[in-house]
Structures are given as structure tokens and as C-alpha cells.
C-alpha positions as CSV (number, residue, x, y, z in Angstrom):
1,M,0.1,0.0,0.0
2,K,2.8,2.4,0.8
3,K,4.1,2.1,-2.7
4,A,0.9,3.0,-4.3
5,F,0.5,6.0,-1.8
6,D,3.9,7.3,-2.8
7,F,3.0,7.0,-6.4
8,Y,0.0,9.2,-5.9
9,E,1.7,11.6,-3.7
10,K,4.5,12.0,-6.2
11,N,2.4,12.2,-9.5
12,Y,-1.1,13.3,-8.8
13,S,-3.2,16.0,-6.8
14,L,-6.8,15.4,-5.7
15,I,-9.2,17.9,-7.4
16,F,-12.5,16.4,-6.6
17,C,-14.0,14.2,-3.9
18,H,-17.5,13.1,-3.0
19,N,-18.2,11.3,0.3
20,P,-21.7,10.2,0.3
21,S,-21.7,10.7,4.1
22,K,-21.5,14.3,3.7
23,G,-25.1,14.6,2.3
24,K,-26.4,16.2,-0.8
25,Q,-24.4,18.2,-3.1
26,V,-25.3,20.0,-6.3
27,L,-22.8,21.2,-8.6
28,G,-22.9,24.4,-10.6
29,S,-25.2,27.4,-10.3
30,I,-29.0,27.4,-11.0
31,E,-28.8,30.9,-12.6
32,N,-28.1,31.4,-16.3
33,R,-27.7,27.6,-16.8
34,Q,-25.8,26.4,-19.7
35,C,-25.2,22.7,-20.6
36,R,-21.6,21.7,-20.0
37,F,-21.8,19.2,-22.9
38,C,-23.7,20.8,-25.9
39,G,-23.3,24.4,-24.9
40,K,-27.0,25.1,-25.1
41,G,-28.6,27.5,-22.5
42,N,-31.9,28.3,-21.1
43,R,-33.1,29.8,-24.2
44,E,-32.2,26.9,-26.5
45,S,-32.9,23.8,-24.3
46,T,-34.7,22.8,-21.1
47,F,-33.3,21.9,-17.7
48,R,-36.5,20.3,-16.1
49,K,-35.1,16.8,-15.3
50,K,-32.9,16.3,-12.2
51,A,-29.5,15.5,-13.5
52,H,-27.5,13.0,-11.6
53,A,-23.7,13.6,-11.8
54,I,-23.2,10.0,-11.1
55,P,-25.9,7.6,-12.5
56,E,-28.9,6.8,-10.2
57,L,-28.6,3.2,-11.2
58,I,-25.6,2.6,-8.9
59,G,-27.2,4.2,-5.9
60,N,-26.5,7.8,-6.2
61,N,-29.3,10.1,-4.8
62,L,-27.1,12.6,-3.4
63,L,-24.9,14.2,-6.3
64,F,-26.5,16.3,-8.8
65,T,-25.5,18.8,-11.4
66,N,-27.1,22.0,-12.8
67,Y,-25.2,22.0,-15.9
68,E,-26.8,19.2,-18.1
69,C,-29.7,19.9,-20.3
70,D,-32.6,17.6,-20.8
71,D,-31.7,16.5,-24.4
72,C,-28.2,15.5,-23.1
73,N,-29.6,13.8,-20.2
74,K,-31.7,11.7,-22.3
75,Y,-29.0,11.0,-24.7
76,F,-26.5,9.9,-22.0
77,S,-29.0,7.6,-20.4
78,E,-29.9,5.9,-23.6
79,T,-26.1,5.7,-25.1
80,L,-24.0,5.3,-22.0
81,E,-25.9,4.4,-18.8
82,D,-27.8,1.7,-20.3
83,H,-24.6,-0.2,-21.5
84,F,-23.2,0.4,-18.0
85,S,-26.2,-1.2,-16.4
86,K,-26.0,-4.3,-18.7
87,Y,-22.3,-4.6,-18.0
88,L,-22.9,-4.6,-14.1
89,G,-25.6,-7.4,-14.8
90,I,-26.6,-9.5,-11.7
91,E,-24.3,-7.4,-9.6
92,R,-26.6,-4.6,-9.0
93,T,-29.1,-7.1,-7.6
94,L,-26.6,-9.0,-5.3
95,S,-25.0,-5.9,-4.1
96,Q,-28.5,-4.6,-3.3
97,I,-27.9,-1.3,-5.1
98,K,-30.9,0.9,-5.2
99,G,-31.8,2.6,-8.5
100,K,-34.9,4.7,-9.1
101,K,-37.3,1.8,-8.6
102,G,-35.3,0.4,-5.7
103,V,-33.0,-2.7,-6.0
104,P,-33.6,-4.4,-9.4
105,S,-34.7,-8.1,-9.6
106,H,-32.6,-10.3,-11.8
107,K,-34.3,-12.9,-14.1
108,S,-32.8,-15.7,-16.1
109,K,-32.9,-15.5,-19.8
110,D,-35.5,-18.4,-20.0
111,K,-37.6,-16.9,-17.2
112,T,-37.3,-20.1,-15.0
113,S,-35.2,-18.3,-12.3
114,R,-35.2,-15.0,-10.5
115,I,-33.5,-13.1,-7.6
116,D,-35.5,-10.5,-5.7
117,V,-34.6,-8.1,-2.8
118,K,-37.5,-7.1,-0.5
119,N,-36.0,-6.6,2.8
120,I,-34.4,-10.1,2.2
121,L,-32.8,-11.6,-0.7
122,K,-35.0,-14.1,-2.3
123,I,-33.8,-16.8,-4.9
124,T,-36.6,-18.6,-6.8
125,Q,-35.9,-21.2,-9.4
126,S,-37.5,-24.2,-11.2
127,W,-36.0,-27.6,-10.2
128,P,-33.7,-29.2,-11.5
129,R,-33.5,-26.4,-14.2
130,G,-32.2,-23.0,-13.1
131,Y,-29.1,-21.0,-13.0
132,M,-28.2,-21.6,-9.4
133,E,-25.7,-24.3,-8.3
134,I,-25.4,-25.0,-4.6
135,N,-22.3,-26.4,-3.1
136,Q,-23.1,-27.4,0.5
137,D,-19.6,-28.6,1.3
138,K,-18.3,-25.0,0.6
139,K,-21.5,-23.4,1.7
140,Q,-21.8,-21.6,-1.7
141,I,-24.7,-20.6,-4.0
142,I,-23.3,-19.9,-7.4
143,P,-25.6,-18.0,-9.9
144,K,-24.3,-18.5,-13.4
145,T,-25.7,-16.1,-15.8
146,K,-25.2,-14.1,-19.0
147,K,-24.9,-10.4,-19.3
148,A,-27.3,-8.5,-21.7
149,P,-25.6,-7.4,-24.9
150,Y,-23.5,-4.2,-24.3
151,V,-20.8,-2.3,-26.0
152,P,-17.4,-1.9,-23.8
153,A,-16.4,1.4,-25.4
154,N,-19.8,2.8,-24.2
155,V,-19.2,1.6,-20.7
156,F,-16.0,3.4,-20.7
157,G,-17.8,6.4,-22.2
158,C,-20.2,6.3,-19.2
159,L,-17.2,6.6,-16.8
160,V,-15.8,9.5,-18.9
161,K,-19.1,11.4,-18.7
162,M,-19.1,11.1,-15.0
163,A,-15.5,12.8,-14.7
164,I,-16.5,15.5,-17.1
165,S,-19.5,16.2,-14.9
166,L,-17.6,16.6,-11.7
167,V,-14.6,18.5,-12.6
168,S,-14.6,22.4,-12.2
169,E,-15.5,24.9,-15.1
170,E,-11.8,25.5,-15.7
171,E,-10.7,21.9,-15.8
172,V,-13.6,20.9,-18.3
173,M,-11.6,22.9,-20.9
174,E,-8.9,20.4,-20.6
175,L,-11.3,17.5,-21.1
176,A,-12.8,19.1,-24.1
177,P,-11.7,16.4,-26.7
178,W,-13.5,13.8,-24.4
179,K,-16.4,15.8,-24.4
180,S,-16.5,16.0,-28.2
181,W,-15.9,12.2,-28.4
182,L,-19.0,11.5,-26.3
183,L,-21.3,13.8,-28.5
184,S,-19.6,12.8,-31.9
185,S,-21.7,11.2,-34.6
186,S,-19.1,8.7,-34.9
187,F,-19.0,7.7,-31.2
188,P,-17.6,5.5,-30.0
189,E,-15.3,4.5,-32.9
190,N,-12.9,7.4,-33.1
191,R,-11.6,7.1,-29.6
192,I,-8.9,9.5,-28.3
193,Q,-6.6,6.9,-26.5
194,D,-4.9,3.8,-28.1
195,K,-6.6,1.8,-25.4
196,L,-9.4,2.3,-23.1
197,L,-8.1,0.5,-20.0
198,C,-10.0,0.3,-16.6
199,F,-8.9,-1.2,-13.3
200,T,-12.1,-2.9,-11.7
201,T,-11.9,-4.2,-8.1
202,F,-14.4,-6.6,-6.5
203,T,-14.4,-6.4,-2.6
204,P,-16.5,-9.1,-1.0
205,G,-18.9,-8.7,2.0
206,P,-21.9,-6.6,2.8
207,H,-21.8,-3.1,1.3
208,P,-18.1,-2.3,1.7
209,Y,-18.9,0.9,-0.3
210,Q,-21.9,2.6,1.0
211,G,-23.4,5.1,-1.5
212,A,-21.5,6.2,-4.6
213,W,-17.9,7.6,-3.8
214,S,-16.0,9.4,-6.4
215,F,-12.5,10.8,-6.7
216,I,-10.5,12.7,-9.4
217,F,-6.8,13.0,-9.5
218,R,-4.9,15.5,-11.9
219,R,-1.3,15.0,-12.9
220,K,1.2,17.3,-11.1
221,S,3.2,19.7,-13.3
222,N,6.4,18.0,-12.6
223,A,5.2,14.4,-13.0
224,Y,6.2,12.4,-16.2
225,K,4.8,9.5,-18.1
226,V,1.6,9.2,-16.3
227,P,-1.9,10.2,-17.9
228,Y,-3.3,13.6,-17.3
229,L,-6.4,12.6,-15.1
230,T,-7.5,9.6,-13.1
231,F,-11.2,9.0,-12.2
232,I,-12.1,6.5,-9.3
233,L,-15.7,5.4,-8.7
234,A,-16.7,3.1,-5.8
235,F,-20.1,1.7,-5.0
236,G,-21.6,-1.5,-3.6
237,N,-18.8,-4.1,-3.9
238,R,-17.0,-2.6,-6.9
239,I,-14.5,0.1,-7.8
240,F,-13.8,1.4,-11.2
241,Q,-10.6,3.4,-12.1
242,I,-10.1,4.9,-15.4
243,F,-7.0,7.1,-16.8
244,L,-7.6,9.9,-19.3
245,M,-5.0,11.5,-21.4
246,N,-5.1,15.1,-22.6
247,P,-4.3,14.9,-26.5
248,Q,-2.3,18.1,-26.4
249,K,-0.4,17.4,-23.1
250,D,0.0,13.8,-23.4
251,G,1.0,13.2,-26.9
252,Y,4.6,12.1,-25.8
253,I,3.2,9.2,-23.8
254,N,0.2,8.1,-26.1
255,N,0.7,4.7,-27.7
256,T,3.4,3.8,-25.2
257,E,3.4,1.1,-22.5
258,L,2.4,2.7,-19.4
259,K,2.8,1.5,-15.7
260,L,-0.5,2.4,-14.1
261,T,-1.0,1.9,-10.4
262,L,-4.3,1.3,-8.8
263,F,-5.4,3.8,-6.2
264,P,-4.8,2.3,-2.7
265,T,-8.0,1.9,-0.7
266,P,-8.0,0.0,2.7
267,C,-10.4,-2.9,1.8
268,V,-8.5,-3.5,-1.4
269,Y,-4.9,-3.6,0.2
270,S,-5.9,-5.0,3.7
271,T,-4.3,-8.5,4.5
272,N,-6.8,-9.1,7.1
273,Y,-10.0,-7.8,5.8
274,K,-12.5,-10.2,7.4
275,Y,-14.5,-11.0,4.4
276,G,-11.6,-12.2,2.2
277,K,-9.3,-10.7,-0.4
278,S,-10.4,-8.3,-3.2
279,S,-10.0,-9.3,-6.7
280,I,-8.5,-6.9,-9.1
281,K,-8.5,-6.9,-12.8
282,T,-7.4,-4.7,-15.7
283,I,-10.0,-4.7,-18.4
284,D,-9.8,-3.5,-22.1
285,L,-13.0,-1.5,-22.9
286,S,-11.7,-0.5,-26.4
287,S,-14.1,-2.4,-28.4
288,T,-16.9,-0.7,-30.2
289,K,-18.6,-4.1,-31.2
290,K,-21.4,-5.4,-29.0
291,K,-20.8,-8.2,-26.8
292,Y,-23.2,-11.0,-26.5
293,D,-23.7,-13.8,-23.9
294,E,-20.7,-12.8,-21.6
295,E,-20.8,-15.1,-18.7
296,E,-20.7,-13.9,-15.2
297,T,-20.2,-16.0,-12.2
298,V,-20.4,-15.0,-8.6
299,F,-20.4,-16.7,-5.1
300,L,-23.0,-16.3,-2.4
301,C,-21.8,-17.8,1.0
302,F,-24.2,-19.0,3.6
303,D,-24.1,-20.3,7.2
304,N,-26.6,-23.0,7.0
305,M,-29.4,-24.6,4.9
306,T,-32.9,-25.6,6.2
307,E,-35.5,-27.4,4.1
308,A,-38.6,-25.7,4.0
309,K,-41.7,-27.7,4.9
């Protein structure tokens, strides 16, 4: 952990942090509103919808923005958030992440099995068919499902959109190429970086990350060979971290192999975390082709099993 802390202390400065325990936060002024993405103001567009700076689908009901018009809100919901939701799949249910309509239920593709959360987690499946395996020796229930079709680059785009929503008015100018990418008619094909890489961490146990946490770090002026910005999002059992380059300032490191370092969090680096070790992966979200039938396997642990009468 010390090595990771030293890396961030040397190379990055924290420029944004949202802690859900601090309560509601609204970014931007309600006066003379102008959309941060399309540039339209009150006279050219409407701002009637409550715009979430972080999607509501991952449990954010505290962090909002005044600079996102209704048209962009609808576009991002359909183009980006929908793919992010499909990428998360069964995890939103098992991590009990409350969206607009509460914790979503999860159904098997053939409709023979489902998981619901109504105060308790309820698993229903037809027997012997179904997508649940039970290992009584290891005291595990193993749902084996497939994600709905999604485009990886759109998932990365959803994370980029969050970062743009959170930075200051001055900083958003440095992310202008990313903003243009999101709104381009050729989105997501003409990406800015050679690869759209993402750290993703799964931490076991009940609600290790309450609410939706977010952090943004900007490269220090004397740092070298690290991307301009890194955005970190934590919710439920999951952490996502992406790195964004500034095309004008990072030309010397684009298309080169970078040694990226995961931001240190206590649950991830702890050697005695009571629910077990976190799993860390680096995923490539560069593909613009829709992924079908991607398998996802999770493990639910139980203390004992009683046969219902």
C-alpha cells in the first residue's frame, strides 16, 4: 500500500472528492444555466430533469448537477448508462444497489429463475432447471448467468461522462476532446486513446462501499509518463478506475506502454479484511462491437441451509 500511496503523492493532486456521508451536493449554479456538454443555455434547451452527476442506477441520490440539459440527459441515459447497467448485470441485484425503482430484480434468460430483494434476498428457481448451483460442502450458492448485450467502449464512455460532470469549469476545458468524443456522430469508434483501460476491483462482503464515492486526481506539473487525469468510482462491492489523457499534453506518452497504479483503498490492500481478499482486474473497454452472452459467475456464501416444509 505504501508504494501505491507514494506513487499518487508524487504524481497526482486530488481535485475532486464526493463522500456520500456528507449529504446532498449540487454542482453548478442554477442561475443562467448552460449545458456543459452541448453548450446550450436556458433559451435553447430545457433543464427540467434532475440531472445526476453519477448515475442513479448505481445508488447515487445525493450528487446532482445544474449544467446538463434535458436533451443531453436523455442521450447519455440511452447511449451510455444503459450499457453500464448491462455490464454490471446481476451485480446490481446481489450488491443490493438501489436505483430509481429500488433494488432491481434479476431474471434468467429463460424466465425459470429470478432473484428479488425485498428486505431479504429471495432466490427462486424451477428444479432441477435453473441458473443456481448449490455447493453445500463449501456453503456456496453460485448463480451462473449471462450479461445482456453491451458495447465496452460505451461503458468506458459512461465513466468519462461522470468525470466531465464532476470537474470544475476551468478543468472541463482540458477535457474538451473527451466531451467532443461523447457527442460525436461517430461515437464510440474514433476514440482518443490507443486503449481504453480500466481497473476494476471486487471487494466481498456486505456493502463495503456505501453509496457512490468518487475521486478525481490530476497530474502534477512535474510528473512524467503518467496520464493527465484519473477518475475513481466506488459503490456496492465494486471500484472502477480509468485514466484519461489530454491529447495536447500527453502526446509524448500516447501509444506507449504505461505502468498504471491502482489507487490504494483500505479494503483492497488489507491483508486481514474479514470477508476475504479483493480481486483486481485490468479490463480493456476499447471494443466498439457489441458483446453477446458474456458469462458472469459470482459466489454467495451461507451459514446453514434448512429445508422448507
